[in-house]
C-alpha positions in Angstrom: 0.0 0.0 0.0 1.5 3.3 -1.0 1.4 6.4 1.1 -1.6 8.0 -0.7 -3.7 4.8 -0.3 -2.7 4.5 3.3 -3.8 8.1 4.0 -7.1 7.5 2.3 -7.7 4.3 4.4 -6.8 6.1 7.6 -9.2 8.9 6.7 -12.1 6.4 6.4 -11.0 4.7 9.6 -10.8 7.9 11.6 -14.1 9.2 10.3 -15.8 6.1 11.5 -13.9 6.0 14.8 -13.9 9.6 15.8 -16.7 11.1 13.6 -16.4 14.4 11.8 -15.0 15.2 8.4 -11.4 16.1 9.2 -8.6 15.3 6.9 -5.4 13.3 7.4 -2.3 15.5 7.6 1.4 15.1 8.3 1.4 11.4 7.6 5.0 10.0 7.9 6.7 6.7 8.5 8.5 6.9 11.8 12.2 5.9 11.8 13.3 2.5 13.1 11.0 -0.5 13.8 12.4 -3.6 12.1 9.4 -5.8 13.0 6.4 -3.4 13.0 5.5 -0.3 11.0 4.7 2.9 12.9 3.1 5.9 11.2 2.5 9.3 12.7 -0.3 11.6 11.5 -2.9 14.1 12.5 -6.7 13.7 12.1 -7.9 17.3 12.4 -6.4 18.3 15.7 -5.9 14.7 17.0 -2.3 13.6 17.1 -2.2 9.9 16.3 0.0 6.9 15.7 -0.8 3.8 13.6 1.1 0.7 14.6 0.7 -2.2 12.3 2.2 -5.4 10.9 4.6 -4.9 7.9 3.0 -4.2 4.6 3.5 -7.8 3.4 1.5 -9.1 6.4 4.4 -11.3 7.5 6.4 -11.1 10.7 9.2 -12.9 12.4 7.8 -15.8 14.4 11.1 -17.0 15.9 10.9 -14.7 18.9 7.6 -15.1 20.9 5.5 -12.0 20.4 2.1 -10.9 21.5 -0.7 -10.8 18.9 -1.6 -7.3 17.8 -4.9 -7.4 19.8 -3.2 -8.6 22.9 -0.5 -5.9 22.7 -3.2 -3.3 22.4 -5.0 -4.8 25.4 -1.8 -4.9 27.5 -1.0 -1.3 26.7 -4.4 -0.2 27.9 -4.1 -2.4 31.0 -0.7 -1.0 31.9 -2.0 2.6 31.6 -4.9 1.7 33.9 -2.3 0.6 36.5 -0.4 3.9 36.4 2.3 2.9 33.9 3.2 5.7 31.6 1.9 4.0 28.5 0.3 5.8 25.5 -3.6 6.0 25.5 -4.9 3.1 23.3 -7.7 4.3 20.9 -8.7 1.2 19.0 -7.7 -2.0 17.2 -7.9 -2.3 13.4 -10.6 -4.5 12.0 -10.5 -6.4 8.7 -12.9 -4.0 7.1 -10.5 -1.2 7.7 -8.2 -2.5 4.9 -5.1 -1.7 6.9 -4.1 -5.2 8.1 -3.4 -5.9 11.7 -2.7 -3.0 14.0 -4.0 -0.4 16.4 -4.3 3.4 16.9 -2.7 5.2 19.8 -2.6 8.8 20.9 0.6 10.4 19.8 2.6 11.6 22.8 5.2 14.4 22.7 8.7 13.3 23.3 12.0 12.1 21.7 12.8 8.5 21.2 16.1 8.5 19.4 18.9 7.8 21.9 21.5 9.8 19.9 19.3 12.9 20.3 18.9 12.4 24.0 22.1 10.9 25.6 24.6 13.6 26.3 22.4 16.4 25.0 22.4 19.3 27.5 18.7 19.9 26.7 17.9 16.5 28.3 20.4 16.7 31.2 17.5 17.0 33.8 15.8 13.9 32.2 19.1 11.9 32.3 19.4 12.5 36.0 15.9 11.4 36.6 15.9 8.3 34.4 17.4 5.8 36.7 14.7 6.5 39.3 11.9 6.8 36.7 12.8 3.6 34.9 13.0 1.7 38.2 9.6 3.0 39.2 8.0 2.2 35.9 9.4 -1.3 35.9 8.2 -1.8 39.5 4.7 -0.8 38.4 4.7 -3.1 35.4 5.9 -6.0 37.6 3.0 -5.7 40.0 0.2 -5.9 37.4 -1.9 -8.9 38.4 -1.2 -12.0 36.2 -4.8 -13.0 36.1 -5.7 -9.7 34.3 -3.2 -10.4 31.4 -4.2 -11.5 27.8 -4.6 -15.2 27.5 -1.7 -15.6 25.0 0.9 -14.0 27.2 4.2 -16.1 26.7 5.7 -17.6 29.9 9.0 -19.4 30.3 11.7 -19.9 32.9 15.4 -19.3 32.4 16.2 -22.9 31.3 13.5 -22.9 28.7 14.4 -19.5 27.3 18.1 -20.5 27.1 17.3 -23.9 25.4 15.1 -22.2 22.8 17.6 -19.5 22.1 20.5 -22.0 21.7 18.4 -24.1 19.3 17.7 -21.0 17.2 21.4 -20.2 17.1 22.1 -23.7 15.8 19.3 -23.4 13.2 20.9 -20.2 11.9 24.1 -22.1 11.1 26.2 -19.5 12.9 29.7 -20.2 14.0 30.8 -17.6 16.6 33.2 -19.0 19.3 32.4 -16.3 21.9 28.7 -17.2 21.5 29.5 -20.9 22.0 31.2 -20.1 25.2 28.4 -17.8 26.4 25.8 -20.5 25.9 27.8 -22.9 27.9 28.4 -20.4 30.7 24.7 -19.6 30.9 23.8 -23.3 31.0 26.3 -23.8 33.9 25.0 -20.8 35.8 21.2 -21.1 35.5 19.5 -19.2 38.3 16.8 -20.7 40.5 13.2 -20.0 39.3 12.0 -16.7 40.4 8.4 -15.7 41.4 6.9 -14.8 38.0 5.6 -11.4 37.0 4.7 -9.4 33.9 7.8 -8.1 32.0 7.8 -5.4 29.4 10.4 -7.5 27.5 11.9 -4.6 25.5 12.3 -1.8 28.1 15.2 0.3 26.8 16.3 3.6 25.3 14.7 3.8 21.8 11.4 2.4 23.2 11.0 5.3 25.7 9.6 8.7 24.7 11.4 11.3 26.7 11.1 15.1 27.2 13.2 17.4 29.2 11.8 16.1 32.5 11.9 12.4 31.7 9.6 9.6 30.4 6.4 10.6 28.7 5.5 7.2 27.2 6.7 3.5 27.2 6.4 2.0 23.7 6.7 -1.3 21.9 5.1 -3.9 24.2 5.2 -6.8 21.7 7.9 -8.8 23.6 6.0 -8.6 26.9 6.0 -12.0 28.7 5.8 -13.6 32.1 9.1 -14.2 33.8 11.9 -13.1 36.2 11.6 -9.4 37.0 15.4 -9.1 37.1 15.4 -9.9 33.4 13.8 -6.6 32.6 16.3 -4.7 34.8 19.3 -6.3 33.2 17.9 -5.9 29.7 17.9 -2.2 30.1 21.6 -2.4 30.8 22.5 -4.5 27.8 25.6 -2.9 26.3 24.1 -2.4 22.9 21.3 -0.4 24.5 23.8 2.1 26.0 24.3 3.5 22.5 27.0 6.2 22.5 27.5 6.0 26.3 29.1 2.6 26.8 30.5 3.6 30.2 27.0 4.3 31.7 25.8 0.9 32.3 22.1 1.7 32.9 20.8 2.5 29.4 23.6 4.9 28.6 22.2 7.5 31.1 23.2 6.3 34.6 24.9 3.8 36.8 23.7 0.3 37.2 24.0 0.5 41.0 21.7 3.6 41.0 19.1 1.8 38.9 19.1 -1.3 41.1 18.9 0.8 44.3 16.0 2.7 42.9 14.2 -0.5 41.8 14.7 -2.0 45.3 13.2 1.1 46.8 10.2 1.1 44.4 9.5 -2.6 44.5 10.5 -3.4 48.1 12.3 -6.4 46.7 16.0 -7.0 46.9 17.9 -7.7 43.6 20.3 -10.6 43.6 23.4 -9.4 41.9 24.4 -12.8 40.6 21.0 -13.2 39.1 21.4 -9.7 37.5 24.8 -10.7 36.0 23.2 -13.9 34.5 20.4 -11.9 32.8 22.8 -9.2 31.6 24.9 -11.9 29.8 21.8 -13.6 28.6 20.3 -10.4 27.3 23.5 -9.5 25.5 23.7 -12.9 23.8 19.9 -12.7 23.1 20.6 -9.5 21.1 23.3 -11.3 19.2 20.8 -14.0 18.3 18.4 -11.3 17.1 21.0 -9.9 14.8 21.5 -13.4 13.3 17.7 -13.6 12.9 17.6 -10.4 11.0 19.8 -11.9 8.3 17.8 -15.1 8.4 14.6 -13.2 7.7 16.3 -11.4 4.8 17.5 -14.7 3.3 14.0 -16.1 3.6 12.6 -13.4 1.4 10.1 -12.3 4.1 11.7 -8.9 4.3 14.4 -7.9 1.9 15.2 -4.5 3.5 18.8 -3.4 3.7 18.4 -2.7 7.4 18.0 -6.4 8.1 21.4 -7.3 6.6 23.2 -4.4 8.3 21.8 -5.3 11.7 22.9 -8.9 11.0 26.5 -7.7 11.0 26.2 -6.3 14.6 27.1 -9.7 16.0 30.7 -8.5 16.3 29.5 -5.8 18.7 28.0 -8.5 20.9 31.3 -10.5 20.8 33.1 -7.5 22.3 30.4 -6.9 24.9 30.3 -10.5 26.0 34.1 -10.6 26.5 34.0 -7.4 28.5 31.2 -8.8 30.7 33.1 -12.0 31.3 36.3 -10.1 32.4 35.2 -9.6 36.0 34.6 -13.4 36.3 38.1 -14.3 35.1 40.2 -13.0 37.9 43.8 -12.1 37.1 43.6 -13.7 33.7 41.4 -10.8 32.6 44.5 -8.5 33.0 46.2 -10.3 30.1 47.1 -7.6 27.5 48.4 -7.5 24.0 49.8 -5.2 21.4 47.2 -3.7 19.0 47.9 -1.5 16.0 45.2 0.1 14.0 45.3 -1.2 10.4 46.8 1.1 7.9 45.2 1.9 4.5 47.5 0.8 1.7 48.8 3.1 -1.0 47.1 2.1 -4.2 48.5 2.3 -7.7 47.4 1.2 -11.1 43.8 0.0 -11.7 41.1 1.1 -9.3 40.9 -1.2 -6.3 37.6 -2.5 -5.0 38.2 -0.6 -1.8 38.5 2.7 -3.7 35.3 2.0 -5.6 33.5 1.5 -2.3 35.1 4.6 -0.7 33.8 6.6 -3.7 30.3 5.1 -3.1 30.5 6.0 0.6 31.3 9.6 -0.4 28.5 9.7 -3.0 26.0 8.4 -0.4 27.1 11.0 2.1 27.2 14.0 -0.2 24.8 13.1 -3.0 22.0 11.3 -1.1 22.1 11.9 2.7 22.4 15.7 2.3 19.1 15.9 0.5 17.1 13.0 2.0 14.4 13.4 4.7 12.4 11.3 7.0 12.4 7.5 6.3 14.5 8.1 3.2 17.3 9.7 5.3 17.3 6.7 7.7 17.6 4.3 4.8 20.3 6.3 3.2 22.4 6.2 6.4 21.9 2.4 6.6 23.1 2.1 3.0 26.2 4.2 3.8 26.9 2.0 6.8 26.7 -1.1 4.5 29.1 0.4 2.0 31.5 1.2 4.8 31.5 -2.4 6.0 32.3 -3.6 2.5 35.1 -1.0 2.1 36.8 -2.0 5.3 36.5 -5.7 4.5 38.2 -5.0 1.1 40.9 -3.1 3.0 41.6 -5.3 6.0 39.7 -8.6 5.6 42.5 -10.6 4.0 45.2 -9.5 6.5 42.9 -10.1 9.5 42.1 -13.6 8.2 45.9 -14.3 7.9 46.5 -13.1 11.4 43.7 -15.3 12.8 45.2 -18.4 11.0 48.6 -17.6 12.4 47.1 -17.6 15.9 45.4 -20.9 15.3 48.7 -22.4 14.2 50.4 -21.1 17.4 47.5 -22.6 19.5 47.7 -25.9 17.5 43.9 -25.6 17.1 41.5 -25.5 14.3 38.5 -23.1 14.3 36.1 -26.1 14.6 38.2 -27.6 17.6 38.0 -24.2 19.3 34.3 -24.0 19.0 33.8 -27.6 20.2 36.1 -27.0 23.2 34.3 -23.8 24.2 31.0 -25.5 23.9 31.8 -28.6 25.9 34.0 -27.0 28.6 37.3 -28.5 27.7 38.5 -25.0 26.6 37.9 -22.0 28.8 38.5 -18.2 28.8 40.9 -18.5 31.8 43.6 -19.8 29.4 45.5 -16.6 28.4 46.3 -17.5 24.8 42.7 -18.5 24.2 41.4 -15.3 25.7 43.9 -13.2 23.7 42.9 -14.9 20.4 39.2 -14.4 21.1 39.7 -10.8 22.0 41.8 -10.1 18.9 39.4 -11.9 16.6 36.5 -9.9 18.0 38.3 -6.6 17.6 39.3 -7.5 14.0 35.7 -8.3 13.1 34.4 -5.1 14.8 37.1 -3.0 13.1 35.4 -4.1 9.8 31.8 -4.0 10.9 31.6 -1.0 13.2 34.9 0.7 14.2 33.1 3.5 16.0 31.1 1.2 18.3 31.8 2.6 21.8 32.5 -0.9 23.2 35.6 -1.2 20.9 37.2 1.8 22.6 36.3 0.3 26.0 37.9 -3.0 25.0 41.1 -1.4 23.7 41.5 0.6 26.9 41.2 -2.6 28.9 43.0 -5.1 26.8 45.7 -3.3 24.8 49.1 -2.1 26.0 49.1 0.7 23.4 
């Protein structure tokens, strides 16, 4: 459905739902949202948001998600319990011709983390966010289970881990750090907690924020019943810190402050070992989601470029997992190595592939991004990122592969043997040469995929002597 047809269908829907003869104005696709479409628009003086399934009607079913109707019911239920959720206005019906979705009131606030974190205009909000997030989560966690939609997913830690590990195998991925993380999680499963409602995706990017703090909590499709500490730890997942890797709670505050505020709001102590488990789980979960993005693209369900670029973010997760494991390794974690940033070679003769790609990056920056707006601007930036990955792979990929093979020769190991040993426990991170190899390999991959990822700088400060 093109934008004009969508606007006409929304006009008919709103006329039936709200009455009157107002027109649809300011219709625009909101940035982000790999699994659901969100459209902002006005009907007369009513600011609204349409949230619906992708235009092809297909969605990823490898991660348990609420049905559209249940998500709408849950948002309304949460608001009735004092949670800062957007007012729910109605669920789409088949006769609306818009697929599956719902209408919400549009709330003022900024969602994009890079516009919030570190911005002086949001300094007051940042100071308040550890307390506000803790209080919102405490309210969500006390919503009675017998009031929830019937299809609310429920699973304990062991089941969640088993299902995630099976998906990882199904994707055909081969990432040694992930193999070790799965084994560590299996060896450190926490006891079953008293179940409660979890938001499931509570993080920066899903929170609308103004200068005083949270104005709305969005994207409830991953809500489920489980361990409340999972929600707390998820907010602290390194990838959700965005540009503020050193601020463990969502990029805006300290983890200790978030936990203390949650304990005060919920009157329930937080077990720190349980928190560490869920933090490592959530980090690995995001890595699996990245793999799933590529799997969806390969299936033909959604051939958007964004899927493939997110799929390359697994190297961020490798770095983050290794940093999270450092405190558990004792003195071995202090092992350091020499690191030199790769140099760009001097080219001569025929145009090299890396030069072609560099030219394309420049064209995307100057010829496309400078003139694009809205969703087109978002997509142009994604395309530039993809071209940058290809350029760096052309520049550094072969020499990194050679360095990795040299390390395998020194270890007297094959790639397959390393994976098998990390999976079955015969090889561990407390072996300095193994740890150094995994760290270097992760840094090399990330240097190609996303050299500006803040976790890379954190890793180099910790692991490198230079």
